[in-house]
C-alpha positions in Angstrom: -5.5 -0.6 31.6 -4.3 -2.7 28.7 -5.3 -5.6 26.7 -2.8 -7.1 24.2 -4.0 -9.7 21.6 -1.0 -11.9 21.0 -1.4 -12.0 17.3 -2.2 -9.9 14.3 -5.8 -10.2 14.1 -8.0 -8.1 16.1 -11.4 -9.1 15.4 -11.8 -10.4 18.7 -11.3 -7.4 20.7 -14.2 -5.2 21.5 -12.2 -1.8 20.6 -15.5 0.2 20.9 -15.8 -0.8 24.9 -11.8 -0.6 25.0 -12.0 2.8 23.8 -15.1 3.8 26.6 -13.4 2.1 29.2 -10.1 3.9 28.2 -8.5 0.5 28.1 -5.4 0.5 25.6 -5.6 -2.3 22.9 -3.0 -4.0 21.3 -1.8 -6.4 18.7 1.6 -8.2 17.9 1.8 -7.5 14.3 4.7 -9.6 12.5 5.1 -12.3 15.1 3.4 -14.8 13.1 4.4 -13.8 9.6 6.7 -16.6 8.6 4.4 -19.6 10.0 1.7 -17.6 8.1 3.8 -17.5 5.0 4.9 -21.2 5.0 1.5 -22.4 5.4 0.4 -20.0 2.1 2.7 -22.2 -0.2 2.3 -25.6 1.9 -1.4 -25.3 0.3 0.0 -23.9 -3.1 2.1 -26.8 -3.5 -0.7 -29.3 -2.3 -2.9 -27.6 -4.9 -0.2 -27.3 -7.6 0.3 -31.1 -7.4 -3.1 -32.2 -7.0 -2.8 -33.3 -3.5 -0.1 -35.7 -4.5 -2.3 -37.9 -6.1 0.3 -38.9 -8.7 -1.1 -37.3 -11.3 1.0 -34.7 -13.4 0.6 -30.9 -11.6 2.0 -28.1 -12.4 5.4 -25.5 -11.1 5.4 -22.3 -9.2 8.1 -20.7 -10.9 7.3 -17.9 -13.5 3.8 -17.9 -11.9 1.9 -14.4 -11.0 1.1 -13.9 -7.2 -1.1 -10.9 -6.4 -0.9 -9.6 -2.8 -3.9 -7.7 -1.2 -2.2 -5.9 1.7 1.5 -5.8 2.1 2.3 -5.8 5.8 4.3 -8.1 7.7 2.7 -11.4 6.7 2.8 -10.3 3.1 6.1 -9.5 2.7 7.1 -13.0 4.2 5.0 -14.3 1.5 6.5 -12.1 -1.2 9.9 -13.2 0.1 9.1 -17.0 -0.2 7.8 -16.2 -3.7 11.0 -14.4 -5.1 12.5 -18.1 -4.0 10.1 -19.6 -6.0 11.0 -17.5 -8.8 7.4 -15.9 -9.1 6.4 -12.5 -9.9 4.4 -10.6 -7.2 2.1 -7.6 -7.3 0.9 -5.9 -4.2 -2.1 -3.6 -3.1 -2.3 -1.9 -0.2 -4.2 1.5 0.6 -2.1 2.4 3.6 1.0 1.4 2.2 2.7 3.9 -0.7 3.5 2.5 -4.1 6.9 3.5 -3.5 6.9 1.3 -0.6 5.8 -1.6 -2.0 8.2 -1.1 -5.1 11.2 -0.7 -2.4 10.0 -4.2 -0.8 10.3 -5.6 -4.3 6.9 -6.4 -5.5 5.1 -4.6 -8.4 2.4 -2.0 -6.9 -1.2 -2.1 -8.8 -3.8 0.6 -8.8 -6.8 -1.4 -7.4 -8.4 -4.2 -5.7 -9.7 -5.4 -9.2 -6.4 -5.6 -10.8 -5.0 -7.9 -8.2 -7.4 -10.2 -9.7 -6.0 -10.3 -13.3 -3.5 -12.4 -11.8 -3.6 -16.5 -11.4 -2.8 -16.1 -7.3 -4.4 -13.9 -5.2 -3.4 -14.0 -1.5 -5.6 -11.9 1.1 -3.6 -10.2 3.9 -6.2 -7.7 5.1 -8.0 -7.5 8.3 -11.6 -7.9 9.1 -13.3 -4.8 8.8 -16.8 -3.2 8.0 -15.0 -2.2 4.2 -13.2 -5.5 4.0 -16.3 -7.9 5.0 -17.4 -9.8 2.3 -15.6 -7.7 -0.1 -13.9 -10.3 -2.3 -17.1 -11.5 -4.1 -18.0 -12.9 -7.3 -17.6 -10.1 -9.4 -14.0 -9.9 -8.5 -13.3 -13.7 -8.6 -14.5 -14.7 -12.3 -12.1 -11.9 -13.5 -9.4 -14.0 -12.6 -7.6 -15.9 -15.2 -7.3 -19.7 -16.1 -6.4 -21.7 -12.9 -7.1 -18.8 -10.7 -6.8 -19.3 -7.1 -7.9 -17.4 -4.1 -5.6 -18.0 -0.8 -7.3 -17.2 2.6 -5.1 -16.6 5.7 -6.9 -13.5 7.0 -10.4 -14.0 8.2 -12.8 -16.2 6.2 -15.6 -13.5 6.6 -13.5 -11.1 4.5 -15.0 -13.5 1.6 -18.4 -13.6 0.6 -19.0 -17.7 1.3 -22.2 -17.2 -0.1 -21.2 -16.9 -3.6 -17.8 -19.3 -3.3 -19.9 -22.3 -4.3 -21.4 -20.2 -7.4 -18.2 -19.6 -8.3 -16.8 -23.3 -8.0 -19.8 -24.1 -10.7 -19.2 -21.4 -12.7 -15.5 -21.6 -13.3 -14.1 -24.9 -13.2 -10.6 -24.4 -12.9 -10.9 -22.0 -10.1 -9.2 -23.0 -6.6 -9.7 -21.7 -3.1 -7.1 -22.2 -0.3 -8.2 -21.2 3.0 -6.9 -21.9 6.7 -10.2 -22.0 7.7 -13.3 -23.7 6.6 -16.3 -21.7 5.2 -19.8 -21.8 6.9 -20.9 -23.7 3.4 -17.6 -26.2 3.6 -19.6 -29.5 3.3 -21.8 -27.9 0.0 -18.3 -27.2 -1.4 -16.9 -30.6 -0.5 -20.3 -32.5 -2.1 -20.2 -30.6 -5.1 -16.1 -31.2 -5.8 -16.0 -34.6 -4.6 -12.6 -36.3 -5.5 -11.6 -32.8 -6.3 -12.0 -31.6 -2.8 -8.1 -31.1 -1.2 -7.1 -29.8 -4.7 -9.4 -27.3 -6.0 -10.3 -26.4 -2.3 -8.0 -27.1 0.7 -9.3 -26.0 4.0 -8.0 -26.3 7.4 -9.8 -28.1 10.5 -9.1 -24.9 12.5 -7.7 -21.5 11.7 -4.0 -22.7 12.2 -1.6 -20.1 10.2 -0.1 -18.9 13.2 0.0 -22.7 14.9 4.1 -22.8 15.0 5.9 -23.4 18.0 8.2 -20.3 17.0 4.9 -18.0 16.0 3.0 -18.8 19.5 6.6 -18.3 21.4 7.3 -14.9 19.5 3.8 -13.7 19.9 3.4 -14.5 23.5 6.6 -12.8 24.3 5.6 -9.7 22.3 2.6 -9.3 24.1 4.4 -9.7 27.5 7.1 -7.2 26.8 4.5 -4.9 25.1 2.4 -5.0 28.4 5.8 -4.4 30.7 6.7 -1.3 28.1 3.2 0.2 28.8 3.1 0.2 32.3 7.1 1.3 32.9 7.8 3.7 29.9 3.9 4.5 28.6 4.8 2.6 25.3 1.6 2.4 22.8 3.3 1.6 19.6 0.9 -0.6 18.5 -2.6 0.8 19.9 -5.6 -0.2 18.0 -8.1 2.3 19.7 -6.5 5.8 19.9 -8.3 7.8 22.8 -10.0 11.0 21.6 -8.3 13.2 24.3 -4.9 14.2 24.2 -3.8 12.7 27.8 -1.5 9.8 27.7 -3.3 6.3 28.2 -0.5 5.5 30.3 -0.9 8.4 32.5 -4.7 7.6 32.7 -4.2 3.9 33.5 -1.6 4.9 36.4 -3.5 7.6 37.8 -7.0 5.8 37.5 
């Protein structure tokens, strides 16, 4: 048996339950990378140009962008950043520094080091380790005009501390493709600076493009076919404890 999430995020799959029942769980990483990357820059431009209210903003060229994670989406963001003439930095505990350098970004040694740059873009899954890991302590390290961009999961950010950062750091910006639970408090505090210092979409929409939806759907279908016909488990998220092939188990169950 198999279940495939048509997208990169998989926190909506009960992996322990799938493993217990020996159901292969997969995602389709990389299929929505371009869509998410373009949204990142859409929000960055909207914030930098003050939501196009006619006032003077600033350019992105020569600005610094740090990427937490260097998977498919982060690499797509990096590619666009190069086109904008930005300097990119990255940290990913699962990717060697040499691979990050080969990808064109400058590797950094730790998560806190990411927050010494003006822009920090989050590209990590929601896990016990990442939940609420982006907190006030990190955000207060950011330089003037520090901007956090979240197209990962809103739970990765400690939302209870975001409002405190807005109050104590008057140039801080938070751009997210899903509104935090305390978004109304943030909007009330920012007033007419909402959609400038804080930009929240009405729903999670990083992957909401025709191309990304088609890519993810086709990839999911192909992975299901390959699993049953060839036993392919390349994107399996829940390795089984035994050495027995999950495809063999599925076929003989």
